[in-house]
Structure formats: structure tokens, C-alpha cells
N, C-alpha and C positions, 0 to 999 in steps of 0.2 A: 463652599469650600475654597481655601485659598487658591487663586489662579496658578501661582508658580508651583504649588503642590500638584495641581492637576496636570499641569504640562510636564512635569517631571514624571508622573505615573503613566500618562499617555506616551510620552517619547520613550520611556523605559520599555513599555510593551512592544513599540516598533522596533527598538534595538534588540529585544529579546527574540522576536521573529526573525531579524536579519541575521543575528549569531546562528540561530537553528538552520535557517536554510543555508547558509555558507558551510556549516557543518556538514550538512547532508550531501552538499556539493562535493566536499572533500572525500566523503565516503564513497559517493557514486564514482569518483574518478580513480579511487584507490583499490575497487574491487571489480569483479566480474560484472558484465553489464545485468541489471536486475538480479543482483545476488541477494540471497537471503539476509545478509547483514545489511544491505542497503535498505531492504524492505522493512527489516526490524527497526532500523534507526528511523526511517519515515514515520512508522507507526508510533514510535516513542516520543519523536517531536511533536506529532499530532497531539498526543495525549497531554504533553507539557504545555503546549500553546492553548489548548482548552483550559487547563487547571489555571494558568496565568490570567486568562480572560475573565474567569469566574472571580479570582481574587480582585482583579481591577474592578469589577462591578461593585465589589463592596468599599473599594477605597474611594471611589468618585462621588458616592452619596448622590446618585441619580434621582431625578424627580419621580415621585410615585405616580402610577397611573398613566405613565407615557408610553410612546410607541417603542422606546428602546427594549422594555421588557418583552413585547411580541417578538421584536427582531432577535433578541438573544434566545428566546424559546424555539423560534424557527431554525436558527443555526444550530442548536442542540439536538433539535429532533432530526435534522439531516444527518448530522453524525452518528446518531443512534441508529438510523434506517441503514447507512452506509456500513456501519460496523456489522449489523445482521447480514447483509449481503456478502461482506468479506468472509464472515464466519461460515456462511453456507458454501461459498465457493471452495475455501481451502479445507473445511471438513470432508468435503467429498473426495479429497486427495487420500484419505486414509485406506480406502480399500486399495488403491493403486500401490501405494508404498508398502502395505502389508503383503500384497501378491508378490512384489519383487523381492521382499526380504524371505517370504516363503520359498522362493526359487533357490537363493543361496543357501538357506538351511538344508533343503532337500538335497543338495550336493555335498554339504559338510557331513551328512550322514552316511557318506560312502568312501571307502578308502581308494576305490578306483572307478573311472568313469568308463563304463562300458557302452556299447552301442545303444542298448536298451535305455540305459539312464540318459544318455544324450538325447535320444528322441523325445523322452519325457519332459526333459529341461526346455527343448525347443518349442514343444507344445505350450509348456507353462509361459514361456517368453511371449509366445503369440497371443495367450490369454491376457498377459500383463499389458500389452499393447493395446489390446480391445479395451481394457480398462482405461487407459489413458485417453484413447479416443472418446470413449463414452463420457468420461469426466469432462473433456473439453466441449463436447456436445451440450452436456447439461449446463456447463457455465455459459456457453454461447446463449442459450435459451435465458439464463438468468440475467445475462447482460442486456438482452433485447427486452425484457420486461421490467425488472426491479432497478437495474442501473439507469436506464433512460428516465424512469420517473423521478430520480433524484434531481434531475435538471443541474448536474454539475457543470459549471461554466465560469469563464472569468469575466468580471465586469470591467469591460475595457474603457468605458467612458463614464465620467461623473459631471454632471452639468455645471455644478459650481463648487469651488472649494469651501464656501461657507456651509454647505450642506455636511460636508465631512465634519466640520467643527461642531455640529449640533450635539446637544447633551454632554456638554464639556469635553468634546472631541470624541466621545464614545462612538458616535456615528461612524467616524472615520476608522476606528478601530474594529468595529463590526465589518466595515468594508474591507479592511485588511485581513480579517479572519476569514471572511467568506472566500476570498481569493487563494489565501494560503491553504485553507482546508480543502478546496476544490482541486488544487494542484497536488497535494499529498494523497487525496483520495484517489485520484486519477491514476497516480503511480502506483498506488497499492492495487487497485482493481486491475490495471494492465499486467501488473506481475502476479497477482494471486488468482484471479478470476477470468478475465478475457480482455484482450486488446484487438480491436478491428482497425483495418486500414483507414477507415473513415471516421475514427476517433476525434471528438472535438479536442483531446489533447493535441493531437498531431496538427490539426487545422488551426488551432489557437497559436502554436509555436510560430507561425508564418508572421503573425502581426506583432507579437511581442507586447510589451506594456508600455510603450514610449508615451501614449496618450493619457496614461494613468499617474505618471509621476508629476502630479501637480500639487501635492501637499508636501513635497521634499522628502519622501520616506525611501530610504536606500533599500528597504526590504523589496520594493517592487522591482528594482534593478536586480536584486539577487534572485528573485523568482523567475523573472525573465530569462536570466542565464541558465538557471537549473532546467527550466522547462524546455528551452530550446536544446540543450545539451541531451536531455533524455529523449526527446522527440527525434533528434538527429541519429541517436543510437537505435532507437526503434526502427528507423526506415532503413538504417545501413546493416542492422543485423537481421531483421526480419523481413524486410521488403513489405510486400502486401499480404503475408500469409497471417491470418488471425490466430488467436489461441492464447495459452497461459505463457508469459514471458519469463517467469522466474528461471534463473540459470540452473538452479539445482535439479528442477524438474526437468528440464531440457536435457541436463547432463545425465540423468538417471536413465533416459531412453536411449542415449548414445552408448551408455554402459551395457545395457542389455544387448544392443545390437553387436557391440565388439565381443560380448561372451557368445552369442550365437555364431558369429563367424569363425571364433576360435574352435568352437566344437565341431566344425567341419574338417577343419584341417590339422589340429594340434594334438601334442601328448598331455597327459595329465598335469604336469607341472605348469605348462603354459595356460591351461584351461583354469587351475587355480589361481593364478595370478589375476585372470579376468574376473573371476568369482568374487575375489577379495576386493577388486576395485568397485565391482557392482555393489558389493554389500557396504562398503564405505559410501558410495554415491546415495544409496536409498537410507542409509543411517543417517547421513547429514540432512537428507530432505525430510525424513520424519522428525528429527529434533527441531529443525527449523519450523516446520508447521506447527508442532506441538507448542512451541515457543510463542508464535503468532497468535494461536488459538487462545492461550493463556493471556497475552496481552490484551486481545480484544476483549475477553471476559472482564478483566480489570477495568479496561476503558468503558465498557458498558456500566458497570457499577458506578465509575466515577461520574459519567453523564447524569445518571440518576440522582446521585448525592449532590451534583452540582445544582441541579434544577431545583432540587428539595432546599438546598441552602440559599439560593437566591430568593425563592418564595418566602422562607421564613424571613430572610433579611428585610424583604419589602413589608411584611406584615408586622414586624416589630418596630417599625420607625414610626 
């Protein structure tokens, strides 16, 4: 393959990563901390990075039977397994938001909120809070088993730049993709499944990537900046409290507490306002979760199709 064409393809991939990470940083800064919009965009970029990686393999005409294929398959396997963990974590939220929406529906069915209905609603709110606690406990167990097994980490040192130039520069591309996908998966797992104070995400932010920028890739600078911003916000917003960090999930619990407090002191009109607020909060949560589950299903199909395409590409050369 023509060396200039190879360089253009590899550099184009690095530039694509940089633009995506920079866009994600803008979304992070312009929305609430760990908002559903930010998490959706993180997943969308992860999908597009994987798609571009698969296309790049076909452009580079890599040598058959070499280690690059094993490394590509290892990376796609990690993505596959991580997507199943994400889906398991967020799918468990369905019972929670269904319980919350049932509460608002039960109030909508009454013209007036009498003491008996008020007591029923408060009991239902307590039950919904128990759903949330159970969900976070299940996700904590999921994190301790399946997430740790994924070995998500940042490769902070590479011994020689020449190693990154192996396979027409594809080894450097895989190095970049491992780091980018680890960053985005850690963000998604913290937002949707579980984040703990000793997370490697937070630990890794302290060192940054200064030692990694040895082959002139601006994307490492962008990654370092995004990781440090997110880690700082995790510590500032949540401190040492573990759990699901998605803003809409945390906001829905606040909306429930506001309704319960209003039931203690207010008239119908004030309570109705809190009911509408809770309905909106849980509706946004449901819509966001359903969108992410749909994206994960599509991504899983894309990973399978990408592996199939690469195998066919290799067998027909």
C-alpha cells in the first residue's frame, strides 16, 4: 500500500477520534453532570469510533495471519462484553421508573387528594425508593464481578514509538482505540451502572496522559482533558458516595421526595404541581433509558457484523 495513503488513513482516524472527544467535552460542559444527553452522545461516539476502526482495517490491507487480527478481535470482544454489562445495568431500571410512573398515574385518577390517598402515595413512594436501593445494590454486585473482569484501564506507557508504527501504523490505532473505548466505557458504566470512589477512572485522572503523547496525537490531550473534567465533577458532586450517577436518575429521586414533602403540608393545587414534576422526571428517565437500550442493541449488532466483515475480508484476499 502507498505509504502516503496509509499515513492519510491513519492520521484521519486520529483526527476523527479527536473531533469526537472534543465534541463530547462540549456536550459535557453544556449539560447537567452525567446527563442522559451526555451519556447518549458518549455511546454514539463509541459506536462511530468502532465503525471507523473496522473501515480502516479494510483500507490498510494488513498482512494476513499477523497479530493485528487477534488484537482487533480482543478489542471488539471487550466492547461486546461491556455492552452486555451496560444493558444489564440499565435494563434493571425499568421496574424503578415503572413504579414511579404508576404513582403519578394513581394520583391522576383522583379529582381530590384525601388523607387516605395521601397515605397510599407515601407508601408507594417508599416502595419506589426501595426499588432504587435494590437497583443500585444489584448494579454494585454487577460492577464487582463483570466490570472488573473487563480490565478497563489506560495504557499510560508505550516503550517505543516504533511499536506504534507496526502494521502500517495500525498498532498505534489499536492503542488509541483501547484508550478511547476504555474512557468512554468508564463514563458509561459510572453513569448507567455503578461508580465507586476507588474507580480506576478517578485514580487515572491524577496522572493524565503526559507520558503517552509520544507520537504526536492530539486525541490523547483531548482524552486527558475530558477524563480529568469528568473525574473532578464526580468528586465534586458525589464525593465518596458510590452508585448510579446519571442525572435523570438522581433527579427522579429528588422529585419523589419533593412530592412526599408536599403531601404533608399542601393543598391539591400544590401537590398537583409536584406530581407533574415527578411525571416529567420519570418520563425523561424512561425515554432516555429506552433510547440507550436501543443504541446498545444496535451496537451489539454492529460489533458482530464488523467481526464477520473482517473475517470475510481476510479470507478473500
